[in-house]
MDTraj code that builds the backbone (N, CA, C; nanometers):
import mdtraj as md
import numpy as np

residues = "MET ASP GLY VAL VAL GLU LEU GLU GLN CYS PRO VAL TYR ALA GLY ARG LEU ALA PRO GLY GLY ALA LEU ALA LEU ALA ALA ASP GLU VAL ASP ASP ALA GLU TRP VAL GLY TRP ALA GLU PHE SER ALA ASP VAL LEU ALA GLY THR ARG ALA VAL SER THR TRP CYS ARG GLU GLN VAL PRO GLN LEU VAL ALA LEU GLY SER ASP PRO ASP ARG TRP PRO GLU ALA ASP ASN ARG LEU LEU PRO PRO ALA ALA ARG LEU".split()
xyz = np.array([
    [-2.5062, 1.1609, 4.1123],
    [-2.5847, 1.0447, 4.1512],
    [-2.5673, 0.9370, 4.0455],
    [-2.5609, 0.8135, 4.0891],
    [-2.5343, 0.7026, 3.9974],
    [-2.6602, 0.6298, 3.9503],
    [-2.7780, 0.6854, 3.9776],
    [-2.9022, 0.6228, 3.9337],
    [-2.9626, 0.5261, 4.0329],
    [-2.8943, 0.5013, 4.1447],
    [-2.9478, 0.4113, 4.2467],
    [-3.0529, 0.4862, 4.3281],
    [-3.1668, 0.4251, 4.3433],
    [-3.2745, 0.4845, 4.4218],
    [-3.3137, 0.3850, 4.5297],
    [-3.3263, 0.4329, 4.6510],
    [-3.3658, 0.3465, 4.7614],
    [-3.5031, 0.3855, 4.8122],
    [-3.5770, 0.2870, 4.8554],
    [-3.7045, 0.3104, 4.9218],
    [-3.6899, 0.2508, 5.0615],
    [-3.6573, 0.3363, 5.1559],
    [-3.6377, 0.2901, 5.2929],
    [-3.7716, 0.2794, 5.3636],
    [-3.7943, 0.1689, 5.4277],
    [-3.9100, 0.1532, 5.5150],
    [-3.8555, 0.1329, 5.6555],
    [-3.8933, 0.2212, 5.7438],
    [-3.8404, 0.2185, 5.8799],
    [-3.9550, 0.2099, 5.9794],
    [-4.0131, 0.0909, 5.9960],
    [-4.1223, 0.0808, 6.0925],
    [-4.0734, 0.1129, 6.2333],
    [-4.1600, 0.1721, 6.3111],
    [-4.1306, 0.2009, 6.4506],
    [-4.2140, 0.1042, 6.5332],
    [-4.1491, 0.0342, 6.6224],
    [-4.2176, -0.0636, 6.7061],
    [-4.2251, -0.0127, 6.8494],
    [-4.3338, -0.0413, 6.9133],
    [-4.3476, -0.0100, 7.0552],
    [-4.3606, -0.1434, 7.1286],
    [-4.2991, -0.1491, 7.2421],
    [-4.3076, -0.2707, 7.3220],
    [-4.3101, -0.2352, 7.4692],
    [-4.3503, -0.3305, 7.5465],
    [-4.3524, -0.3115, 7.6916],
    [-4.2782, -0.4276, 7.7561],
    [-4.2092, -0.3946, 7.8617],
    [-4.1349, -0.4941, 7.9370],
    [-4.2036, -0.5108, 8.0716],
    [-4.2274, -0.6333, 8.1093],
    [-4.2910, -0.6597, 8.2380],
    [-4.2029, -0.6060, 8.3508],
    [-4.2657, -0.5598, 8.4600],
    [-4.1864, -0.5124, 8.5737],
    [-4.0829, -0.6165, 8.6147],
    [-3.9594, -0.5732, 8.6287],
    [-3.8515, -0.6643, 8.6663],
    [-3.7945, -0.7412, 8.5491],
    [-3.8535, -0.7247, 8.4306],
    [-3.8051, -0.7953, 8.3123],
    [-3.6749, -0.7352, 8.2621],
    [-3.6103, -0.8056, 8.1738],
    [-3.4842, -0.7589, 8.1170],
    [-3.4852, -0.7802, 7.9662],
    [-3.4178, -0.6919, 7.8962],
    [-3.4026, -0.7088, 7.7526],
    [-3.2972, -0.8145, 7.7241],
    [-3.3175, -0.8916, 7.6197],
    [-3.2182, -0.9885, 7.5740],
    [-3.1634, -0.9341, 7.4425],
    [-3.0488, -0.8695, 7.4492],
    [-2.9903, -0.8059, 7.3322],
    [-2.8905, -0.8992, 7.2656],
    [-2.8912, -0.9033, 7.1335],
    [-2.7948, -0.9831, 7.0578],
    [-2.6638, -0.9045, 7.0502],
    [-2.5629, -0.9495, 7.1209],
    [-2.4368, -0.8763, 7.1309],
    [-2.3704, -0.8537, 6.9952],
    [-2.3953, -0.9415, 6.8995],
    [-2.3349, -0.9236, 6.7676],
    [-2.4107, -0.8212, 6.6824],
    [-2.5250, -0.7743, 6.7322],
    [-2.6044, -0.6766, 6.6578],
    [-2.6248, -0.5450, 6.7320],
    [-2.6115, -0.5471, 6.8642],
    [-2.6401, -0.4290, 6.9451],
    [-2.5156, -0.3917, 7.0240],
    [-2.4705, -0.2674, 7.0035],
    [-2.3525, -0.2205, 7.0740],
    [-2.3871, -0.1679, 7.2122],
    [-2.5028, -0.1019, 7.2229],
    [-2.5389, -0.0385, 7.3484],
    [-2.6895, -0.0167, 7.3505],
    [-2.7469, -0.0087, 7.4666],
    [-2.8895, 0.0206, 7.4815],
    [-2.9101, 0.0967, 7.6108],
    [-3.0108, 0.1828, 7.6118],
    [-3.0458, 0.2552, 7.7332],
    [-3.1938, 0.2889, 7.7283],
    [-3.2560, 0.3013, 7.8447],
    [-3.3958, 0.3424, 7.8537],
    [-3.3997, 0.4935, 7.8566],
    [-3.4744, 0.5518, 7.7651],
    [-3.4909, 0.6965, 7.7596],
    [-3.6365, 0.7234, 7.7282],
    [-3.6991, 0.8102, 7.8043],
    [-3.8374, 0.8454, 7.7769],
    [-3.8502, 0.9166, 7.6428],
    [-3.9674, 0.9036, 7.5810],
    [-3.9890, 0.9622, 7.4496],
    [-3.9666, 1.1138, 7.4495],
    [-4.0154, 1.1833, 7.5514],
    [-4.0014, 1.3292, 7.5551],
    [-3.8543, 1.3695, 7.5529],
    [-3.7737, 1.3044, 7.6340],
    [-3.6305, 1.3368, 7.6388],
    [-3.5622, 1.2969, 7.5080],
    [-3.5924, 1.1773, 7.4612],
    [-3.5292, 1.1282, 7.3383],
    [-3.5595, 1.2193, 7.2199],
    [-3.6870, 1.2470, 7.1978],
    [-3.7245, 1.3275, 7.0814],
    [-3.6684, 1.4697, 7.0918],
    [-3.6698, 1.5273, 7.2110],
    [-3.6138, 1.6615, 7.2280],
    [-3.4640, 1.6618, 7.1969],
    [-3.3921, 1.5606, 7.2440],
    [-3.2482, 1.5512, 7.2167],
    [-3.2202, 1.5353, 7.0675],
    [-3.2978, 1.4502, 7.0010],
    [-3.2772, 1.4293, 6.8571],
    [-3.3049, 1.5580, 6.7806],
    [-3.4166, 1.6237, 6.8124],
    [-3.4518, 1.7474, 6.7426],
    [-3.3491, 1.8582, 6.7667],
    [-3.2886, 1.8584, 6.8858],
    [-3.1871, 1.9594, 6.9195],
    [-3.0494, 1.9232, 6.8639],
    [-3.0353, 1.8003, 6.8145],
    [-2.9069, 1.7566, 6.7609],
    [-2.8064, 1.7185, 6.8667],
    [-2.8525, 1.6912, 6.9898],
    [-2.7610, 1.6584, 7.0988],
    [-2.7519, 1.5086, 7.1279],
    [-2.8265, 1.4273, 7.0561],
    [-2.8206, 1.2814, 7.0727],
    [-2.7733, 1.2207, 6.9417],
    [-2.6711, 1.1372, 6.9501],
    [-2.6189, 1.0706, 6.8311],
    [-2.7143, 0.9584, 6.7887],
    [-2.7722, 0.9734, 6.6722],
    [-2.8626, 0.8720, 6.6161],
    [-2.8332, 0.8596, 6.4673],
    [-2.8901, 0.7582, 6.4058],
    [-2.8712, 0.7385, 6.2622],
    [-2.9427, 0.8473, 6.1829],
    [-2.9038, 0.8621, 6.0599],
    [-2.9694, 0.9568, 5.9700],
    [-3.1181, 0.9250, 5.9594],
    [-3.1514, 0.7973, 5.9499],
    [-3.2912, 0.7562, 5.9352],
    [-3.3711, 0.7938, 6.0585],
    [-3.3128, 0.7766, 6.1745],
    [-3.3815, 0.8143, 6.2981],
    [-3.4031, 0.9655, 6.3009],
    [-3.3002, 1.0418, 6.2664],
    [-3.3100, 1.1879, 6.2681],
    [-3.4198, 1.2352, 6.1729],
    [-3.4389, 1.1662, 6.0603],
    [-3.5434, 1.2038, 5.9649],
    [-3.6823, 1.1626, 6.0139],
    [-3.6899, 1.0541, 6.0906],
    [-3.8196, 1.0009, 6.1298],
    [-3.8758, 1.0638, 6.2570],
    [-3.7922, 1.1072, 6.3479],
    [-3.8403, 1.1621, 6.4746],
    [-3.9398, 1.2771, 6.4555],
    [-3.9150, 1.3732, 6.3657],
    [-4.0153, 1.4789, 6.3487],
    [-4.1516, 1.4251, 6.3050],
    [-4.1521, 1.3199, 6.2262],
    [-4.2790, 1.2605, 6.1835],
    [-4.3522, 1.1982, 6.3025],
    [-4.2754, 1.1375, 6.3918],
    [-4.3351, 1.0760, 6.5100],
    [-4.3834, 1.1816, 6.6080],
    [-4.3076, 1.2886, 6.6232],
    [-4.3487, 1.3984, 6.7108],
    [-4.4837, 1.4530, 6.6652],
    [-4.5041, 1.4553, 6.5346],
    [-4.6306, 1.5060, 6.4799],
    [-4.7503, 1.4197, 6.5212],
    [-4.7248, 1.2949, 6.5627],
    [-4.8338, 1.2069, 6.6070],
    [-4.8800, 1.2393, 6.7489],
    [-4.8021, 1.3164, 6.8223],
    [-4.8386, 1.3531, 6.9582],
    [-4.7294, 1.3182, 7.0571],
    [-4.7445, 1.3656, 7.1777],
    [-4.6405, 1.3500, 7.2790],
    [-4.6458, 1.2170, 7.3535],
    [-4.7529, 1.1402, 7.3360],
    [-4.7702, 1.0146, 7.4091],
    [-4.7728, 0.8966, 7.3120],
    [-4.6617, 0.8227, 7.3006],
    [-4.6578, 0.7094, 7.2084],
    [-4.7686, 0.6064, 7.2323],
    [-4.8185, 0.5963, 7.3541],
    [-4.9274, 0.5009, 7.3811],
    [-5.0550, 0.5392, 7.3070],
    [-5.0638, 0.6625, 7.2608],
    [-5.1837, 0.7092, 7.1919],
    [-5.1655, 0.7197, 7.0395],
    [-5.0474, 0.6823, 6.9910],
    [-5.0243, 0.6864, 6.8472],
    [-5.1088, 0.5796, 6.7797],
    [-5.1555, 0.6055, 6.6591],
    [-5.2341, 0.5045, 6.5881],
    [-5.1459, 0.3878, 6.5429],
    [-5.2054, 0.2712, 6.5388],
    [-5.1331, 0.1549, 6.4863],
    [-5.1407, 0.1571, 6.3351],
    [-5.0375, 0.1048, 6.2721],
    [-5.0347, 0.0979, 6.1263],
    [-5.1323, -0.0085, 6.0776],
    [-5.1803, 0.0110, 5.9579],
    [-5.2609, -0.0906, 5.8919],
    [-5.1685, -0.2080, 5.8619],
    [-5.1974, -0.3226, 5.9168],
    [-5.1131, -0.4412, 5.9029],
    [-5.0831, -0.4729, 5.7563],
    [-5.1780, -0.4448, 5.6677],
    [-5.1582, -0.4751, 5.5243],
    [-5.0535, -0.3859, 5.4603],
    [-5.0205, -0.2717, 5.5218],
    [-4.9255, -0.1793, 5.4656],
    [-4.7825, -0.2017, 5.5175],
    [-4.7688, -0.2894, 5.6151],
    [-4.6379, -0.3166, 5.6717],
    [-4.5590, -0.4133, 5.5848],
    [-4.4263, -0.4061, 5.5893],
    [-4.3465, -0.5061, 5.5180],
    [-4.3761, -0.6447, 5.5771],
    [-4.3649, -0.7500, 5.4970],
    [-4.4015, -0.8849, 5.5438],
    [-4.3407, -0.9240, 5.6785],
    [-4.2154, -0.8901, 5.7032],
    [-4.1498, -0.9298, 5.8286],
    [-4.2118, -0.8604, 5.9497],
    [-4.2861, -0.7532, 5.9282],
    [-4.3429, -0.6764, 6.0395],
    [-4.4898, -0.7086, 6.0648],
    [-4.5479, -0.7913, 5.9819],
    [-4.6915, -0.8206, 5.9967],
    [-4.7161, -0.9170, 6.1117],
    [-4.8290, -0.8961, 6.1779],
    [-4.8670, -0.9840, 6.2893],
    [-4.9174, -1.1163, 6.2374],
])
top = md.Topology()
chain = top.add_chain()
for i, resn in enumerate(residues, 1):
    res = top.add_residue(resn, chain, resSeq=i)
    for name in ("N", "CA", "C"):
        top.add_atom(name, md.element.get_by_symbol(name[0]), res)
traj = md.Trajectory(xyz[None], top)
């Protein structure tokens, strides 16, 4: 190790799309997107059958611990979020 230490903050955001709405993805930043329910997504990540980033693979178990329904997860204390994520 070269002495470099990182403190990764990976906020998880939840959003809703109005019926009939569409996502506006920045093509220079997003290669692909798909709708996947939380149960399927988390099960695939935990089983190692879905290709995700290292950070996602580390965070999914923490999110699973919050419960099976993301709509019931607690919201973060706004004061603890990085400035760009604050309301």
